[in-house]
C-alpha positions as CSV (number, residue, x, y, z in Angstrom):
1,M,-23.2,-0.2,10.7
2,T,-19.9,0.6,12.3
3,G,-16.5,1.0,10.5
4,S,-15.5,-2.6,11.6
5,E,-18.6,-4.0,9.9
6,L,-18.5,-2.4,6.5
7,A,-19.0,-4.6,3.5
8,V,-15.8,-5.4,1.7
9,V,-15.6,-4.6,-2.0
10,A,-12.7,-5.9,-4.1
11,V,-11.3,-3.4,-6.6
12,D,-8.5,-4.6,-8.9
13,A,-5.6,-2.2,-9.6
14,P,-3.2,-4.4,-11.6
15,S,-0.6,-1.7,-12.2
16,N,3.1,-2.4,-12.5
17,L,3.9,1.2,-13.6
18,G,5.8,2.1,-10.5
19,L,8.5,-0.6,-10.8
20,S,11.8,-0.9,-12.7
21,P,11.9,-3.8,-15.1
22,P,13.3,-7.0,-13.5
23,E,15.4,-7.5,-16.6
24,E,15.6,-6.0,-20.1
25,G,12.5,-6.7,-22.2
26,R,10.4,-8.0,-19.3
27,E,7.7,-6.3,-17.3
28,P,7.3,-6.7,-13.5
29,G,4.8,-9.5,-12.7
30,V,2.9,-7.8,-9.9
31,R,0.2,-7.0,-12.4
32,G,-1.0,-10.6,-11.7
33,L,-1.5,-10.1,-8.0
34,A,-5.2,-9.5,-8.1
35,C,-5.8,-12.6,-10.4
36,A,-3.7,-14.8,-8.2
37,L,-5.5,-14.0,-4.9
38,R,-8.8,-14.3,-6.7
39,E,-7.9,-17.7,-7.9
40,R,-7.3,-18.7,-4.3
41,G,-10.9,-17.7,-3.4
42,L,-10.2,-14.4,-1.7
43,L,-13.5,-12.9,-2.5
44,S,-15.6,-15.9,-1.5
45,R,-13.6,-16.5,1.7
46,L,-14.1,-12.8,2.7
47,G,-17.7,-12.7,1.6
48,A,-16.6,-9.7,-0.5
49,E,-18.5,-7.9,-3.3
50,D,-16.8,-7.6,-6.7
51,S,-16.4,-4.3,-8.4
52,S,-14.9,-3.1,-11.7
53,G,-11.2,-2.4,-11.4
54,A,-9.0,0.2,-12.9
55,T,-7.0,-0.6,-16.1
56,P,-3.5,0.8,-16.1
57,P,-1.9,2.4,-19.3
58,A,0.9,0.5,-21.0
59,Y,4.2,0.0,-19.2
60,S,7.4,1.7,-20.3
61,P,10.9,1.1,-18.8
62,E,12.0,4.6,-19.8
63,I,12.5,7.4,-17.3
64,E,10.4,10.4,-18.2
65,A,12.1,13.8,-18.4
66,R,9.0,15.6,-17.2
67,T,8.4,13.7,-14.0
68,G,11.9,12.2,-13.4
69,T,10.5,8.7,-12.9
70,R,9.2,5.8,-15.0
71,N,5.6,6.1,-16.2
72,G,5.0,9.3,-14.2
73,E,2.2,10.5,-16.5
74,A,0.6,7.1,-16.8
75,I,0.7,6.8,-13.0
76,R,-1.1,10.1,-12.7
77,M,-3.7,9.0,-15.1
78,F,-4.2,5.7,-13.4
79,S,-4.3,7.3,-10.0
80,V,-7.2,9.5,-11.0
81,D,-9.1,6.5,-12.3
82,L,-8.4,4.5,-9.2
83,A,-9.3,7.5,-7.0
84,E,-12.8,7.8,-8.4
85,R,-13.4,4.1,-7.7
86,V,-12.2,4.3,-4.1
87,E,-14.2,7.4,-3.6
88,T,-17.4,5.8,-4.8
89,V,-17.0,2.7,-2.6
90,V,-16.1,4.6,0.5
91,G,-18.8,7.2,-0.2
92,S,-21.4,4.4,-0.3
93,G,-20.4,3.2,3.2
94,R,-18.4,0.2,2.0
95,F,-14.8,-0.9,2.5
96,P,-12.6,-1.1,-0.7
97,L,-10.0,-3.9,-0.7
98,V,-7.7,-2.7,-3.6
99,L,-5.8,-5.6,-5.1
100,G,-2.6,-4.2,-6.7
101,G,-0.1,-3.8,-8.3
102,D,2.9,-2.1,-7.1
103,C,3.0,0.5,-4.3
104,S,2.3,3.5,-6.6
105,I,-1.3,2.5,-6.3
106,L,-1.2,4.3,-3.0
107,I,-1.6,7.6,-4.7
108,G,-5.0,6.6,-6.2
109,G,-6.3,5.4,-2.9
110,M,-5.2,8.5,-0.9
111,L,-6.3,10.8,-3.7
112,G,-9.9,9.4,-3.5
113,L,-9.9,9.9,0.3
114,R,-8.3,13.4,0.1
115,R,-11.3,14.5,-2.0
116,M,-13.6,13.5,0.8
117,G,-11.8,14.9,3.9
118,R,-8.9,14.3,6.1
119,F,-7.7,10.7,6.3
120,G,-4.7,9.0,7.9
121,L,-2.5,6.2,6.6
122,V,-1.1,3.1,8.3
123,F,1.8,2.0,6.1
124,V,2.7,-1.7,6.6
125,D,5.8,-2.3,4.5
126,G,9.2,-3.7,4.7
127,H,10.5,-0.5,3.1
128,L,9.8,3.2,3.8
129,D,9.4,4.1,0.1
130,F,10.5,7.6,0.9
131,R,12.9,8.5,-2.0
132,H,12.3,12.1,-3.0
133,P,14.2,15.0,-4.6
134,G,15.4,16.1,-1.2
135,N,17.3,12.9,-0.5
136,S,18.1,11.4,-4.0
137,I,19.4,12.8,-7.2
138,R,17.4,10.3,-9.2
139,L,13.9,9.1,-8.5
140,R,13.6,6.2,-11.1
141,A,10.5,4.3,-9.9
142,A,7.4,5.5,-8.1
143,A,7.1,2.2,-6.0
144,G,10.1,3.4,-4.0
145,E,8.7,7.0,-3.7
146,D,5.0,6.4,-2.9
147,L,5.1,7.4,0.8
148,A,7.1,10.6,-0.2
149,L,4.7,11.3,-3.0
150,V,1.4,11.1,-1.0
151,T,3.0,13.4,1.7
152,G,3.8,16.0,-1.0
153,R,7.5,15.2,-1.7
154,G,8.3,14.7,-5.5
155,P,7.4,16.0,-8.9
156,E,4.4,18.3,-8.9
157,R,2.6,16.2,-11.5
158,L,2.4,13.4,-8.9
159,T,2.1,15.5,-5.7
160,N,-0.4,18.1,-6.7
161,I,-3.1,16.1,-8.5
162,D,-6.4,18.1,-8.7
163,G,-4.5,21.0,-7.0
164,L,-5.0,19.3,-3.7
165,G,-1.3,19.2,-2.7
166,S,-0.3,16.6,-0.1
167,L,-2.8,13.8,0.1
168,V,-2.1,13.0,3.7
169,H,-0.5,15.0,6.6
170,D,2.8,13.7,7.9
171,E,1.4,13.5,11.4
172,D,-1.5,11.3,10.3
173,V,0.9,8.6,8.9
174,V,2.2,5.6,10.9
175,A,4.8,3.4,9.1
176,L,5.1,-0.2,10.5
177,G,7.6,-3.0,9.8
178,E,10.5,-1.2,8.0
179,R,13.7,-3.1,8.2
180,E,16.0,-1.8,5.5
181,D,17.2,1.4,7.1
182,Y,18.4,3.0,3.8
183,P,20.8,5.9,4.8
184,E,19.3,8.2,2.2
185,W,15.8,7.8,3.6
186,R,16.6,8.6,7.2
187,D,15.4,12.2,6.8
188,I,11.9,10.7,7.4
189,H,12.8,10.8,11.2
190,G,12.9,14.5,11.0
191,T,9.2,14.7,9.8
192,G,6.0,14.2,11.6
193,I,5.6,10.7,10.3
194,T,5.6,7.9,13.0
195,V,8.0,5.1,12.2
196,W,7.9,1.8,14.1
197,D,10.5,-0.5,12.5
198,L,10.4,-4.3,12.8
199,R,12.6,-4.3,15.9
200,R,10.2,-2.1,17.7
201,L,7.2,-4.1,16.7
202,R,8.9,-7.2,18.1
203,E,9.7,-5.4,21.3
204,H,6.2,-4.2,21.9
205,G,4.2,-7.1,20.4
206,F,2.4,-7.0,17.0
207,A,-1.1,-6.8,18.4
208,E,-0.1,-4.0,20.8
209,A,1.6,-2.1,18.0
210,G,-1.5,-2.4,15.8
211,E,-3.6,-1.0,18.6
212,G,-1.2,1.8,19.1
213,A,-1.0,2.7,15.5
214,V,-4.8,3.4,15.6
215,E,-4.4,6.0,18.3
216,R,-2.2,8.4,16.4
217,P,-4.7,9.2,13.6
218,R,-7.6,8.9,16.1
219,A,-6.0,11.5,18.3
220,N,-5.7,13.9,15.3
221,G,-9.4,13.7,14.5
222,V,-9.1,12.2,11.1
223,D,-12.2,10.9,9.3
224,G,-10.6,7.5,9.1
225,F,-7.4,5.9,7.7
226,W,-6.3,3.8,4.8
227,I,-4.1,0.6,5.3
228,H,-1.3,-0.1,2.9
229,L,0.0,-3.6,3.0
230,D,3.1,-4.5,1.0
231,A,3.9,-8.3,0.9
232,D,7.5,-7.6,1.5
233,V,6.9,-6.9,5.1
234,L,6.8,-10.7,5.4
235,D,9.9,-12.7,6.1
236,D,11.8,-13.3,2.9
237,V,11.7,-17.1,3.4
238,L,8.0,-17.0,3.4
239,M,7.5,-14.3,0.8
240,P,10.4,-14.3,-1.7
241,A,8.0,-13.4,-4.6
242,V,8.7,-9.7,-4.3
243,D,10.8,-7.3,-6.3
244,S,13.1,-6.0,-3.5
245,R,14.1,-8.9,-1.3
246,Q,15.9,-8.6,2.0
247,P,16.4,-10.9,5.0
248,D,14.1,-11.2,8.0
249,G,10.5,-9.9,8.2
250,T,7.3,-10.9,10.0
251,D,5.8,-14.4,9.9
252,Y,2.1,-14.7,8.9
253,A,0.8,-15.0,12.5
254,E,2.6,-11.7,13.3
255,L,1.2,-10.0,10.3
256,V,-2.4,-11.1,11.2
257,E,-1.9,-9.9,14.8
258,L,-0.8,-6.5,13.4
259,L,-3.6,-6.1,11.0
260,R,-6.5,-7.2,13.1
261,P,-6.6,-4.2,15.5
262,L,-6.4,-1.9,12.5
263,L,-9.3,-3.6,10.7
264,R,-11.6,-3.8,13.8
265,S,-10.8,-0.2,14.9
266,G,-13.8,1.4,13.3
267,L,-11.5,4.0,11.6
268,A,-10.1,1.9,8.7
269,V,-12.0,2.8,5.6
270,G,-10.1,0.7,3.0
271,M,-6.9,-1.3,2.3
272,E,-4.6,-2.1,-0.5
273,I,-2.4,-5.1,-1.1
274,T,0.8,-4.6,-3.2
275,I,4.0,-6.1,-4.5
276,F,3.4,-9.9,-4.4
277,D,4.5,-11.2,-7.8
278,P,2.8,-14.5,-8.8
279,E,5.3,-15.1,-11.6
280,L,7.8,-15.9,-8.8
281,D,5.3,-18.4,-7.2
282,P,5.2,-21.3,-9.8
283,T,3.5,-23.7,-7.4
284,G,0.9,-21.3,-6.0
285,E,1.9,-22.1,-2.4
286,I,2.9,-18.6,-1.5
287,S,-0.4,-17.1,-2.9
288,E,-2.3,-19.6,-0.9
289,A,-0.6,-18.8,2.3
290,F,-0.8,-15.0,1.7
291,T,-4.5,-15.2,0.8
292,T,-5.1,-17.2,4.0
293,A,-3.3,-14.6,6.2
294,V,-5.4,-11.7,4.6
295,V,-8.7,-13.7,5.3
296,E,-7.6,-14.4,8.9
297,A,-6.8,-10.7,9.4
298,F,-10.3,-9.8,8.4
299,S,-11.9,-12.5,10.5
300,D,-11.9,-10.4,13.6
301,R,-14.0,-7.5,12.2
């Protein structure tokens, strides 16, 4: 069985630990993502197996002194739990589809892979999530720091779990679809991380960009790569149910074109879906469209 034919296994990771509260006294609603996509028949439409998920610790809005971010110790604990589940599924020759949650779940997925060897990361996201102590005086929320954290930038409690250090080499990361261009995060362009923003994806074509993204980790001889998919890569008109909205973004057809080459490459070993907040989708129309796009992306495997 080749990488493009691996059995898909759904693993729930309903963590909202990496986000700031949307308002005082209310938790971020991304913890309902897995349930919403399941209710739309994601597993049956993919022919996916079901697996036990990771249960996150209780959410707190307070910023920790020890880690400098919200729920830092809880994220560490949750990441270790999720890593074990990812490692088990990948080690059995199957493909974990991790249903988040916020973007801090990336730590758990990459930790599981780091224990197994050298793996790359294709980071499909409307933001770069590259806040770290070198470019910001205050970290605040790990969902805006996750790419920095897995590449070893940030508090040691989150960047040196198991004494492994960086979970992915800079040169093994390709970030696709960013459209915010935060000035404080521009130092990413001085690293080995490849960044293709939304403008570049449109110039080259989404299918071509997806195919090109595979070649970077392949050339580096990685054992495979992980796919991170943040719903906010989509156009804000189509996907307003996210925590950090901004204009523009891909449409569903473009997203499918981008993901298909990654999923059929034979190198993709797993994927996570993050940030969609079903509490901001009262009719269920957004979750249906999003689920359909994910299914279509997998249809070419």
